[in-house]
C-alpha positions as CSV (number, residue, x, y, z in Angstrom):
1,X,124.2,81.1,117.2
2,X,122.3,81.4,114.4
3,X,118.1,79.9,114.9
4,X,117.7,76.4,113.0
5,X,115.6,77.4,109.5
6,X,112.4,76.5,109.5
7,X,112.1,73.2,109.0
8,X,108.9,70.4,108.5
9,X,109.3,67.1,108.2
10,X,106.0,65.5,106.6
11,X,104.8,61.9,108.2
12,X,103.8,59.2,106.6
13,X,100.0,59.0,106.4
14,X,97.2,60.0,104.4
15,X,98.1,61.7,100.5
16,X,97.1,65.6,101.2
17,X,94.6,66.6,98.9
18,X,95.2,68.2,95.9
19,X,93.0,68.9,92.4
20,X,95.8,68.6,88.9
21,X,95.3,71.8,87.2
22,X,97.3,70.0,84.0
23,X,100.0,67.7,83.9
24,X,102.1,68.8,87.2
25,X,101.4,65.4,88.4
26,X,103.0,63.6,85.6
27,X,105.8,65.9,85.1
28,X,106.5,66.0,88.7
29,X,106.8,62.4,89.0
30,X,109.0,61.9,85.4
31,X,111.3,64.8,87.1
32,X,111.6,62.3,90.1
33,X,112.2,59.0,88.4
34,X,114.6,60.9,85.4
35,X,116.6,63.0,89.2
36,X,116.0,65.7,87.5
37,X,115.6,69.3,89.9
38,X,112.2,70.9,89.7
39,X,111.1,74.7,89.9
40,X,107.9,76.1,91.1
41,X,106.6,79.2,90.2
42,X,103.7,81.1,90.8
43,X,101.9,83.2,93.4
44,X,101.6,83.2,96.6
45,X,98.8,80.7,98.3
46,X,98.1,78.7,95.3
47,X,98.8,75.3,95.9
48,X,102.5,75.0,95.5
49,X,103.5,73.4,98.9
50,X,100.5,71.6,99.1
51,X,101.7,70.1,95.8
52,X,104.7,69.0,96.5
53,X,103.5,67.4,100.0
54,X,101.0,65.6,98.1
55,X,103.4,64.1,95.6
56,X,105.6,63.5,98.5
57,X,103.1,61.3,99.9
58,X,102.2,59.7,96.6
59,X,105.9,58.7,95.5
60,X,106.1,57.4,99.4
61,X,109.1,59.9,100.0
62,X,111.0,61.7,103.0
63,X,109.9,65.3,102.5
64,X,111.9,68.3,104.3
65,X,110.4,71.9,103.4
66,X,112.6,74.7,104.4
67,X,110.3,78.3,104.7
68,X,113.7,80.2,103.2
69,X,113.8,84.2,104.9
70,X,116.2,86.9,104.8
71,X,118.6,85.5,106.7
72,X,118.8,81.6,105.8
73,X,122.8,81.4,104.5
74,X,123.8,78.2,102.9
75,X,125.5,76.8,106.2
76,X,121.9,76.7,107.8
77,X,121.0,74.4,104.7
78,X,124.4,72.5,104.8
79,X,124.9,72.2,108.8
80,X,127.7,73.1,111.0
81,X,129.8,72.6,113.8
82,X,128.4,73.1,117.2
83,X,129.4,72.6,121.0
84,X,127.5,69.2,122.7
85,X,128.4,68.1,125.6
86,X,131.7,69.7,126.1
87,X,132.4,68.4,122.4
88,X,132.2,70.5,119.1
89,X,130.2,68.0,116.7
90,X,128.9,68.6,112.8
91,X,125.3,68.6,112.8
92,X,123.5,68.3,109.5
93,X,121.4,70.6,107.9
94,X,118.6,69.7,106.1
95,X,119.6,69.7,102.6
96,X,122.2,67.6,103.8
97,X,120.1,65.0,105.3
98,X,118.2,65.0,102.4
99,X,121.3,64.2,100.6
100,X,122.6,61.4,102.7
101,X,119.3,59.8,103.3
102,X,117.3,60.3,99.9
103,X,113.8,61.7,99.9
104,X,112.6,65.7,98.9
105,X,114.1,68.9,99.8
106,X,111.8,71.6,99.5
107,X,113.0,75.7,99.2
108,X,109.9,77.3,99.8
109,X,110.7,80.8,98.0
110,X,114.2,80.6,97.3
111,X,114.5,83.9,96.0
112,X,114.5,85.3,100.2
113,X,117.8,83.4,100.7
114,X,121.2,84.7,100.6
115,X,123.1,84.8,97.4
116,X,125.4,81.8,99.3
117,X,122.6,79.1,98.6
118,X,122.6,79.0,94.5
119,X,126.3,78.5,95.1
120,X,125.5,75.1,97.2
121,X,122.8,74.0,95.2
122,X,124.6,74.6,92.1
123,X,126.3,71.3,92.1
124,X,123.3,69.1,92.9
125,X,121.8,70.8,89.9
126,X,123.5,69.1,87.2
127,X,125.1,65.7,86.1
128,X,127.0,65.9,89.1
129,X,124.9,65.9,91.6
130,X,126.8,65.7,94.5
131,X,126.8,68.3,97.6
132,X,130.7,69.3,98.5
133,X,130.5,70.2,102.6
134,X,133.8,72.3,102.8
135,X,133.5,72.3,106.6
136,X,134.2,68.2,106.8
137,X,136.2,67.7,103.8
138,X,133.6,65.5,102.4
139,X,131.6,65.7,98.6
140,X,128.2,64.1,99.2
141,X,126.8,62.3,95.9
142,X,122.7,62.3,96.1
143,X,121.2,58.8,95.5
144,X,118.8,58.2,93.6
145,X,115.9,58.8,95.9
146,X,117.0,63.0,96.3
147,X,114.8,65.5,94.7
148,X,115.7,69.0,95.0
149,X,112.5,71.3,94.5
150,X,112.4,74.8,94.6
151,X,110.0,77.2,94.2
152,X,109.2,81.2,93.8
153,X,106.5,84.2,92.9
154,X,107.9,85.8,90.3
155,X,105.2,88.6,91.1
156,X,107.7,89.3,94.0
157,X,110.6,89.9,91.7
158,X,112.7,93.1,91.8
159,X,116.4,93.9,91.2
160,X,117.7,92.4,94.7
161,X,115.6,89.1,94.5
162,X,115.4,87.5,91.3
163,X,116.9,83.7,90.4
164,X,119.6,84.2,88.3
165,X,119.0,82.9,84.4
166,X,122.1,80.5,84.9
167,X,120.4,79.1,88.2
168,X,116.8,79.1,86.2
169,X,118.3,77.1,83.9
170,X,119.5,74.7,85.9
171,X,116.2,72.8,87.0
172,X,112.9,72.1,84.5
173,X,109.6,74.6,85.7
174,X,106.0,74.4,86.1
175,X,104.1,77.7,86.2
176,X,101.0,77.5,88.5
177,X,98.3,80.6,89.0
178,X,94.6,80.1,90.6
179,X,92.5,77.3,89.5
180,X,89.4,78.0,87.5
181,X,86.2,79.1,89.4
182,X,84.5,75.9,89.3
183,X,87.6,73.8,90.7
184,X,88.3,76.8,93.5
185,X,85.2,76.7,94.5
186,X,85.2,72.6,95.4
187,X,88.5,73.0,96.8
188,X,87.6,75.7,99.6
189,X,83.9,74.3,100.1
190,X,86.0,70.6,100.9
191,X,88.8,72.4,102.9
192,X,86.4,74.4,104.9
193,X,83.4,72.4,105.4
194,X,81.4,75.5,103.7
195,X,78.8,74.7,101.4
196,X,79.7,75.1,97.9
197,X,76.7,77.9,97.3
198,X,78.2,80.0,100.2
199,X,81.9,79.3,98.7
200,X,80.7,81.1,95.0
201,X,80.3,84.4,96.4
202,X,83.7,84.5,98.1
203,X,85.7,83.1,94.9
204,X,84.0,85.8,92.8
205,X,85.4,88.1,95.1
206,X,88.4,87.1,95.0
207,X,88.6,87.2,91.5
208,X,87.6,90.8,91.5
209,X,90.0,92.0,93.7
210,X,92.9,89.9,92.2
211,X,92.1,91.9,89.3
212,X,93.4,94.8,91.2
213,X,97.4,93.0,91.6
214,X,100.0,95.7,90.3
215,X,96.8,98.9,91.1
216,X,96.0,99.2,94.5
217,X,97.4,95.4,95.8
218,X,100.9,94.2,95.7
219,X,99.1,90.7,96.0
220,X,95.8,89.1,95.5
221,X,93.6,87.3,97.4
222,X,94.8,83.5,97.8
223,X,93.4,80.3,98.0
224,X,94.6,79.6,101.1
225,X,92.9,83.1,102.5
226,X,90.0,82.1,100.5
227,X,89.9,78.8,102.9
228,X,90.2,80.9,105.7
229,X,87.7,83.2,105.3
230,X,85.3,80.1,104.2
231,X,86.6,78.4,107.7
232,X,85.6,81.2,109.3
233,X,82.6,81.2,108.0
234,X,81.6,77.8,109.3
235,X,82.4,78.1,112.6
236,X,79.2,81.0,112.5
237,X,81.6,83.6,112.0
238,X,79.3,87.1,109.9
239,X,80.4,86.8,106.2
240,X,80.9,90.7,106.8
241,X,83.9,89.8,109.5
242,X,85.0,87.0,108.4
243,X,85.9,88.7,105.1
244,X,87.6,91.6,106.8
245,X,89.5,89.2,108.7
246,X,90.7,86.7,106.2
247,X,90.3,88.6,102.9
248,X,90.7,92.4,103.2
249,X,93.2,93.5,106.5
250,X,95.9,90.9,104.8
251,X,96.4,92.0,102.0
252,X,96.8,96.5,102.7
253,X,97.1,98.4,105.4
254,X,96.5,101.5,103.6
255,X,92.9,103.0,105.1
256,X,92.1,103.7,101.7
257,X,92.4,101.0,99.9
258,X,90.6,98.8,102.4
259,X,87.7,100.8,102.1
260,X,87.8,100.4,98.4
261,X,88.3,96.6,99.1
262,X,85.3,96.7,101.5
263,X,83.3,98.4,98.2
264,X,84.0,95.7,96.3
265,X,83.4,93.2,99.0
266,X,79.8,94.4,99.5
267,X,78.7,94.4,95.8
268,X,79.1,91.3,95.7
269,X,78.8,89.3,98.7
270,X,75.4,90.4,100.3
């Protein structure tokens, strides 16, 4: 039996902290009101998932987040028959539960999932807004409260992992990037508790390392990693050790590249 997909359901409570970079909050809310599917694209760790959580709480909608991966199939999303108490019963997957009950279903890094996932979501992304369940013979109509949101990182695209134009054009899209320096400093300071004057050199270092993306690095430093680094420093770890653990080691396994990144770090952070 296959393992269940990684699904997280948001609990009602305080709206997650999020600093808009533009009109993305207005676009999201309008898409929800008009029952339009939404595609978020941008680098890893730039705030896409936090943004969705923020909007779910702001709109007071249930949120199911599915972290897509190579083994995620359409059945993981829609459901399957399972043995329970000696009987075979149908168990809804996270997408089906969201369609039945309303709310946001967020498929994070959708390009990582198998190709049959796109076939399943297509009927939900046009004017039909339906989810056919072949195994049960049901055709579910999505309620007005249902919204499908997907995300992916264009930087990881290649011939084998990309969204087809026919899929992309079923969504309205918002492009994400890292925040301007001042806003990123404020976010990292607020999330970690580290004073802004100590966060500034970390953000400066991140900008230097991001400039190496596509050369020595596949990906740049995410805001998430900056928060981790600042949190380690705020907890008493030496900046050099925190930078190694949070900003250098996660980016590369190549010893020569790591050494070069340390040289950059030493030149930026005293």
